[in-house]
N, C-alpha and C positions, 0 to 999 in steps of 0.2 A: 518727127521730130518728138522728143522726148518735151517733159515736161518745165524740166527746168528750162526750152530754148525757149524764144520770144516764133509763137508759132502765128504764121500769119499766109495767109492764102491770097492769091495772086488777085482771086474777083471780089474777095472782102476787103471793102469800105466804113470807115462809120457814119452814123447815119445821123441823121437832126434828128438831134429830140432836144426838148428844154431842159437843161442842167448842164448842169457845169460842174469841171473836176475842178477837184484843189487839193494836190498832193504834197500837202506836209503839213502839218501838225501845230495848230495854232494856241498850242498849252494860251499865249493871249491874243488871244479877238478882238481886241482893239491890235494888237498890232501892224494885221490885216485887211482888218474898217471894215469888217462885216461880220463880226462877233456877233455885239447884242443886238442891234442894231437888222443885223439882218433876215426876211423874213417876203417870198412873195407866195402867193399858191399856186404860182402859175412855171417857179422857175427854179429848180428842187441843185440844193449845193450841195456836190457829193461829195468830203471830204475824207481823206485816208488821214488817219487817226484814230483812236480808242474812241469812245463817245462823246462827250460831253453835254457838263450843266447847262453851257449857253446854248444849245440848240431846242433842246423843248420846244416846241411846236412850233421852227419855226419855215419844216420842212426844207431840212437840212439833213440827210443821211450819212455817218454815221459808217465809212468802210471798212474801216479798221487798218496797220498799217503792214504795210506788203513787199515782196521782195520786187526791181528795177522789172525785170521779165514781168510778174502778175502779171506788176501795176498797169506795164503796157496793154498789152494783153485786157485786163478791164477796160477801160479810158479804154478804146477800141473800141469791143464789143460794145459798152455802153450807145459811144459817140457821143454829142452833143460839144464841150470847147473844154481846153484846158485854160485853165485862169492862175495869170503871174499877175498880185497887186502889192498895194499896199497901203493905207491913208495911214501911219505916222510916216509925215515930215525923215525923220531920222533913218527908218528902216526902207523907204523909202528911194531916199542918199544912197542905200545898203545895195537898192537888188538892180537899179541903174549898175553897177561896179557887176554882180553877180548874177544876175536870171539864166545864163546861158546855159544851167542842164537841167530850172524847169521847163526851159524854153527846149529842148533840145527834146527831151522828154517827152514832152505833150505833138512835138508836129514828128518826132522821128515814131510812135503811133497814129500816127496822122490825120492826128484832132488838131483844128481851129482853134484859135491863143485866146485871149483876150489881156488886154493889157494897159494900162494908165499912157494916158499921149508923152511921157517924161519919157520911158521909158528909151536905150537907145538902139535898142533892134526898129522903131517905127518905125521906118525908110526903110525897110527891107522885107517889115512884115507888111506894109500895104505896097508896095511892087510888085511882090513875087505875091501880093492875095492870098494872106496864110489866116485873118486872123481879123480881128476885130480892135479895133483904141477905139478912146473911149478916157475921157475924162472923171469917169463919177461910177459906183455900182449899177446906178439904178440906173445911166446914159446903157450902161453896160446888158442889161439886163431889160432892157428896153431893146436893142438892139436883135439879142437875143428870141428875141417873145416877135419880134415883126423878119424879122428873114428868113423868104423866104425856102425850101427843098434845096431849088433853082441853082440859086444865092450860096447856096451853105454846100451845096452840091457842087461845085466849079470851087470856092477852095477849095474842098479837102482833093481834087485832081492841081490843083498846086500845089497844096500838097505834100500830094502824092510822088512828083518828079523832083522835090529842096527833102524831101525824107531820105532818098532814096541817097545822094552824099550825104546827112549823121550820119546814116546806118554801113555805111559801104566805109566809114572817117577820110572824108576824101576833105573836111574841113583840118581835120589833124594833118595829118600830111601835104598835106597846102602849109597849113604856117610852119613844121618842119623844116619844109624845105623852104620855104623862106627862110627861115633862120639859118638855117648852110653855109645856102646860098650867104646873107646879108657876114659871117663868120669865119666864110672863104673868097668868098668873091667880091665883097665889097669893100 
């Protein structure tokens, strides 16, 4: 495969690391609830944007923006968790209706996700063991720090089965099939 494609060997899986990846550009970090207050010496926050002043001295690594395929490769290789979060009530409500892109990106890469307990995908994440459900970032960070490698590996194995459906486009195919049946059969 060329460098423009997502490279994934069958044996390569994400590994446990006290890292939380955030695929976004928090120009207003308060919108996400971690900007001016994030600091944990044991859990690194990786943000996919250019460096920002609010990250200085807070165990935040600014990775820079990158194309989707490079992002998938990077977060799979780095391991840890994918964060879908907002601390602002307006944006939290928005994310309830529009978090599918980030959710599918993290899961397609094989990473367990961290989501707010109000996220509509909560039930499937719990049922399929796809990540951490939390009411606050400190709670999520605590769960990351106390998770065992065995627990993480069990999540990654559950995600691997689920991710095959995402990468194969089966959810889109199912939605299109249901729409066609609704339009022409019902």
